[in-house]
C-alpha positions in Angstrom: 26.6 32.5 59.1 25.0 33.7 55.8 24.7 32.4 53.1 25.4 33.8 49.5 22.2 34.4 47.8 22.8 33.6 44.2 21.2 35.5 42.0 19.4 34.4 39.1 19.6 36.0 35.5 16.6 36.1 33.5 17.2 36.5 30.0 14.4 38.3 28.6 13.6 38.1 24.4 14.8 40.6 22.9 12.0 43.2 21.5 11.9 44.0 17.9 12.6 47.5 16.2 9.6 49.7 15.7 10.3 49.0 12.0 10.9 45.3 11.7 9.7 43.4 9.3 8.4 39.8 9.9 9.1 37.2 7.5 6.2 35.5 6.3 5.6 31.8 6.7 5.1 29.9 3.4 1.3 28.8 2.4 1.0 25.9 0.4 -1.6 25.5 -2.4 -2.5 23.2 -4.4 -2.1 23.1 -7.9 0.2 26.5 -8.1 3.7 26.3 -9.0 5.5 27.7 -5.8 9.5 26.7 -4.1 9.1 23.4 -2.2 8.0 23.8 1.6 10.3 21.2 3.6 8.3 19.9 6.6 9.6 20.8 10.3 9.9 16.7 10.2 10.8 15.8 6.6 13.4 13.4 7.3 11.8 9.6 7.3 12.7 7.1 7.1 13.3 4.9 3.3 11.5 2.2 1.9 14.1 -0.1 3.0 14.0 0.8 6.6 10.2 0.9 6.6 10.2 -2.8 5.3 12.7 -3.9 8.2 10.0 -2.6 10.8 7.3 -4.2 8.9 9.0 -7.3 9.2 10.0 -6.4 13.0 6.1 -6.1 13.7 5.7 -9.5 12.4 8.0 -11.3 14.0 7.2 -9.8 17.0 3.8 -10.9 16.3 4.9 -14.2 15.2 2.2 -16.7 17.1 -0.8 -14.2 15.5 0.8 -13.9 12.3 0.7 -17.6 11.8 -2.6 -18.1 13.2 -3.4 -15.3 10.8 -2.0 -17.2 8.0 -4.0 -20.2 8.3 -7.1 -18.3 9.2 -6.8 -16.2 5.7 -5.3 -18.8 3.7 -8.4 -21.3 4.5 -11.1 -18.5 4.2 -9.5 -17.6 0.7 -9.4 -21.1 -0.4 -13.2 -21.9 0.8 -14.6 -18.5 -0.6 -12.4 -17.5 -3.6 -9.4 -19.7 -4.4 -10.5 -23.1 -4.4 -8.8 -26.2 -3.4 -8.4 -27.4 -6.3 -5.3 -26.3 -8.7 -6.2 -23.8 -11.4 -3.6 -24.1 -13.5 -1.2 -27.3 -14.2 1.8 -25.5 -14.6 4.1 -29.0 -15.5 2.0 -29.3 -18.4 1.7 -26.1 -19.7 5.6 -25.6 -19.7 5.7 -29.5 -21.4 3.3 -28.1 -24.2 4.7 -24.8 -24.4 8.2 -27.0 -25.2 6.3 -28.8 -27.5 4.8 -26.3 -29.5 8.5 -24.4 -29.8 10.8 -27.2 -30.1 13.7 -25.6 -28.3 14.9 -26.0 -24.8 16.5 -22.6 -24.7 12.9 -21.0 -24.9 12.2 -23.0 -21.6 12.6 -19.6 -19.4 9.9 -17.8 -21.8 7.9 -21.1 -21.0 8.7 -19.6 -17.0 7.3 -16.4 -17.3 4.1 -17.2 -19.4 3.5 -19.9 -16.4 4.1 -17.0 -14.1 1.3 -14.5 -16.0 -1.0 -17.3 -15.8 -0.9 -17.5 -12.4 -0.6 -13.8 -11.5 -3.7 -13.3 -13.7 -5.8 -16.5 -12.2 -5.1 -14.7 -9.1 -6.3 -11.8 -9.8 -9.3 -12.3 -11.8 -10.6 -15.2 -9.0 -13.1 -17.9 -10.1 -16.0 -15.1 -10.5 -17.4 -12.1 -9.4 -19.3 -13.3 -6.2 -15.7 -14.4 -5.1 -13.8 -10.9 -6.0 -16.7 -9.7 -3.3 -15.6 -12.3 -0.8 -11.5 -11.3 -1.8 -12.1 -7.5 -0.8 -14.1 -8.5 1.7 -11.6 -10.6 3.4 -9.3 -7.9 3.1 -10.9 -5.5 4.4 -11.3 -7.4 7.4 -7.7 -9.0 8.0 -6.6 -5.2 7.4 -8.8 -4.3 10.5 -7.3 -7.1 12.6 -4.2 -6.8 11.7 -4.2 -3.1 11.9 -5.5 -3.6 15.5 -2.7 -6.0 16.5 0.1 -3.7 15.7 -1.6 -0.8 17.1 -2.0 -3.3 21.1 1.5 -4.5 19.9 3.1 -1.2 20.1 1.2 0.4 22.7 3.0 -2.7 25.1 -0.1 -5.0 25.4 -0.3 -8.6 24.8 -3.0 -9.8 23.2 -3.9 -12.6 20.8 -4.9 -13.3 17.1 -8.2 -14.1 18.1 -8.8 -10.7 20.4 -7.7 -8.9 16.9 -10.3 -10.1 14.7 -12.6 -9.6 17.5 -12.0 -6.3 18.5 -10.5 -5.0 15.6 -13.7 -4.7 13.3 -15.2 -1.8 15.5 -14.1 0.5 12.5 -15.6 -1.4 9.9 -18.1 1.3 8.7 -15.4 4.3 9.3 -13.0 2.0 7.0 -15.3 1.2 3.8 -16.2 5.1 3.6 -12.6 5.9 3.4 -12.1 3.4 0.6 -15.1 4.8 -1.3 -13.5 7.8 -0.6 -10.7 6.2 -2.3 -12.6 4.5 -5.1 -14.0 8.0 -6.0 -10.5 9.7 -6.2 -9.2 6.7 -8.6 -12.0 8.5 -11.1 -9.6 11.0 -13.0 -8.0 7.9 -13.7 -10.2 6.0 -14.9 -11.7 9.0 -17.1 -7.9 9.3 -18.9 -7.5 5.6 -19.0 -10.6 5.2 -21.3 -10.3 8.2 -23.4 -6.6 7.1 -23.6 -7.9 3.9 -24.8 -10.6 4.9 -26.7 -8.2 7.3 -29.1 -6.2 4.6 -30.0 -8.3 2.0 -30.1 -10.4 3.7 -32.9 -7.1 4.9 -34.6 -8.2 9.1 -33.9 -4.2 9.3 -32.7 -2.2 8.7 -35.6 0.9 11.1 -35.4 3.6 10.5 -32.4 2.4 13.9 -31.4 -1.1 13.1 -30.7 -0.1 9.7 -29.4 2.4 11.6 -26.8 -0.5 14.1 -26.3 -2.8 11.7 -25.2 -0.4 9.7 -23.5 0.6 13.5 -21.1 -3.4 13.5 -20.6 -3.4 10.2 -19.2 -0.6 10.3 -16.8 -2.0 13.7 -15.4 -4.8 12.1 -14.9 -2.8 9.5 -13.2 -0.6 12.1 -11.1 -4.1 13.5 -10.0 -6.1 10.4 -8.7 -2.5 9.3 -6.8 -2.3 13.1 -5.2 -5.0 12.5 -3.7 -4.8 9.1 -2.5 -1.5 9.7 -0.8 -3.2 11.2 2.0 -6.5 8.7 1.8 -4.1 5.9 2.2 -3.0 7.4 5.5 -6.4 8.2 6.4 -7.2 4.7 6.8 -5.0 3.8 9.4 -6.0 6.7 11.3 -9.7 6.3 10.9 -8.8 2.8 13.4 -8.3 5.2 16.1 -11.2 5.1 18.8 -13.9 7.5 18.7 -12.8 9.0 14.7 -14.8 9.8 12.0 -14.0 9.0 8.5 -14.0 12.9 8.0 -11.7 14.0 10.8 -9.7 10.7 9.9 -9.4 12.5 6.3 -8.5 16.0 7.8 -6.0 14.4 10.1 -4.2 12.9 7.2 -3.9 15.7 4.8 -2.2 17.8 7.7 0.0 14.4 8.2 1.6 14.7 4.8 1.1 18.2 4.1 5.0 19.1 2.1 5.5 15.1 2.1 3.1 14.2 -0.5 5.8 13.0 -2.8 7.5 11.5 -0.1 4.6 9.3 0.9 3.4 8.3 -2.7 6.8 7.2 -4.0 7.4 4.7 -0.6 4.1 3.6 -1.1 4.7 2.3 -4.8 7.9 1.1 -3.6 6.2 -1.6 -1.4 3.9 -2.7 -4.3 7.1 -3.3 -6.3 8.8 -5.1 -3.5 5.4 -7.5 -3.1 6.2 -8.1 -7.0 9.6 -8.8 -6.6 9.4 -11.4 -4.1 6.7 -13.3 -5.9 8.9 -13.0 -9.0 11.7 -14.6 -6.8 10.2 -16.9 -5.0 7.9 -18.5 -7.3 9.9 -18.3 -10.6 12.6 -21.1 -9.8 10.1 -22.5 -7.9 7.9 -23.5 -11.4 11.4 -24.8 -13.0 12.3 -27.0 -10.3 8.9 -28.3 -8.9 6.1 -27.0 -11.0 3.0 -28.6 -8.8 4.0 -26.7 -5.7 4.4 -23.1 -7.7 0.8 -21.7 -7.7 0.9 -22.5 -3.9 3.7 -20.9 -3.0 2.3 -18.2 -4.8 -0.5 -18.3 -2.9 1.4 -18.6 0.4 3.2 -15.3 -0.4 0.5 -13.3 -1.0 -1.1 -14.5 2.1 1.9 -13.0 3.7 2.2 -10.1 1.9 -1.2 -8.5 3.8 0.7 -8.2 7.5 3.8 -7.2 5.8 2.2 -4.4 3.4 0.2 -3.0 6.6 2.7 -3.1 8.6 4.9 -1.1 5.9 2.0 1.7 5.7 1.8 1.5 9.6 5.2 2.6 10.2 4.7 4.8 7.5 2.2 6.5 9.0 3.9 6.3 12.9 6.5 7.8 11.3 5.0 10.7 10.2 3.4 11.7 14.0 
């Protein structure tokens, strides 16, 4: 009994004609006007989708995030902010009401108190405190990134292990931050000239003011253009055996053709944090003024794992 063997048909690739013309691949050159080149995987999640991924990361590591909140908050109070309240929000609102003498302007006093809380938190208690704040932010970001990376790999780790083992790329991480600082120089130069011209009265007419404003915006866009890839390099450099130059090159390839989209999503998380602070803290100023500064502090501490989860999710979507 013989079995009929089925013949397999192999499709050969079509041969190009002798005079066929191949379409050239588009080549991107920085600071050149040309058509927008679409990335082969240009569909990135929206800022809302990235925010939900960040919240999911925090929820999946809620015990570790709680430990981080206690440790980072205590060290921040000990080294940066201090345990005493820096602003008496209740007394500030009362004095504002006595000066104005109109309860209808109480909302304005709330905005004023909110601005003073933000200003006191940003400035800290001195230059030494700002150095401590930067150092705490760096080591906390490294530990959170290591925690999220291990969780995504399916490993069950604790925050204690994250603080221990997440510090190995500290020097490369700091070098990337140094590069980002250098990339801010064009924006700083533009801001210096713009402020100097306006303060000295050199720009009088509207056309001159608009021209200097456009100059400042152009330098700011130049800095943001460069930082859009270096910000992703902060997460690339935490990989094992990764050097800063390799991280910068890989990040540049990841953001190619997608810089504008990445920049908009990065700016979005900044507005989300600011809006969250405003929505949460402003009602507390009117309901319980004594707790307003502490609520603001708690939201800023939780903002560290939230922002890192957001940017880490954006980095993984670029792969």
